[in-house]
N, C-alpha and C positions, 0 to 999 in steps of 0.2 A: 232339614225340612220339618217344621213343627206345625201342629194343627193351628188353625186360626184361633185367635184369642187364647194363646198359650198361658196367659196369666190366670185363666180359669181352671187349668189342668195341673194335676200334680206331676212331679217328675216321673213317677212310676207310670202314670197314664201316657205321658209323652213317649217314654221308652217303649211301652207296649205298642203304641201307634207306629213308631218307627220300625219296630220288629215286624209287625204285620205287613207294612208296606214293602219291606225288604224281602221277606219270605214270599209274598205274593208275586213280586217281580221275578224271583228265582223260579217259581212254579210256571210263570208265564213264559219264561225262556225255554224251559223243558218242553212245554206243550207246543210251542212254536217250532222247536227243533224237530220234534216228532212229525208234525204236520208237513214241514218242508222236506224232510228226508223221505217220507213215504210218497210224496207227490213226485211222480216221474217227470213232470213238466217243469219242476224247479231247476233253474240254471245255477251255475256256480256263482255268477255275479249277483243274482237275486238273493241267494243264500247268504253270501258274504255281506251284502248291504243290510239285510234284515237282522242278521245275527249281530252285526256291529251296532246297529241302532238299539237293539234290546240290551246289549251289554253296557252301552253308554247310559241308558236309563238307570240301570242297576248302579253304575258308578256315581250317578248324580244323587243317589240317596245316601243318607248318613250310614256309614258302615256300622254293623252291629256284631256282637258275638253270637255265633251260631252254636246252639247246644246239641242238636241232634246230629248223628252220624250221617244221615241222609242229606241234610242241608249242607254240611261241610263238604261232603263228597261231591254234591252237585255243583257247588260254587267252584271248587277246585277243578272239576272236569270242564266246566264252561270256560274258565279262564285259560286252561291248557289248550282247549280246542281253539279258542280265539287267537292265542299266540301262534298255533300251527297254521291257521288260515292266513294270518297276516304275514308270517315268515315265508310261506311257500307261494304267495300270490296265486291262490287257488285256480287251477285250470279246470275246464269241464271234465277232462279225463280223470284228473286226481279227485275231483268231487265225486264222480260216479264210482271210483274205486273205494273211497272212504265211506260211502253211503251205508253199506251193509254192516261194516264194523261199528260205525257210529250208532246205528239203530240198536245193535246188540248191547253196546255200553249203556245207552239210554234205558234199555229194557232192564238191565241189571240194577240201575239206579231206582227204577220204579219198584222192582222187587224188594230192594232195601227199604223203600218207603212203606210198602204194604206189609212188610214183616212185622212192623210195630203195631199194626192195626188189629191184630188178633189178640186172643186172651193174654192177659199178663201172667207171668210165671206163678204168682201167688195163687192164681185161680186154676191153674192146670192140674194141680195135684188132687183137687176135689173131684169126687165122682158123683154121678147122678143119685146114687143110693145113699150117700153120706147124709146122716141126720134123720134117716127114716128108720123106724124100728118095726 
C-alpha cells in the first residue's frame, strides 16, 4: 500500500508512510480492545467479529519491522489473542471469564508504552542545581 503518486516520493518517505499506517492500526486495535472489554454490553460474537475485522485490516497493510519493545509486544499479544479466540470458538461464558485478565494484560502493554515517554536516562542524572554557582 503506497501513497498516491509514489513516483514523487523517495523510498524512505514511502517506508515512513507504511510504518505510520501499520503502527496507527496497532494503536487502533489496542484502543478498540479496551473499549470492548470495558463495556459490559459487548457480547462474545460482537467482540470476535470486531477484533477479526481489525486484525484483517492490519494484515492487509505491508508488514514492517517494529523497533520498539511496546509495538513488538502489542503485535505478538494481539496475534496470540486472535489465535485463542478462533481456536476456542469463544462462548459468552469464556469471554466473560477472560475479560479481567485481558484488561490486565492490555494495561501492562500501556504501561510499557508510557515508560518510554518519561525523561531519557542521559537526563536523569542531572539535578536542578547543576550549573548554578
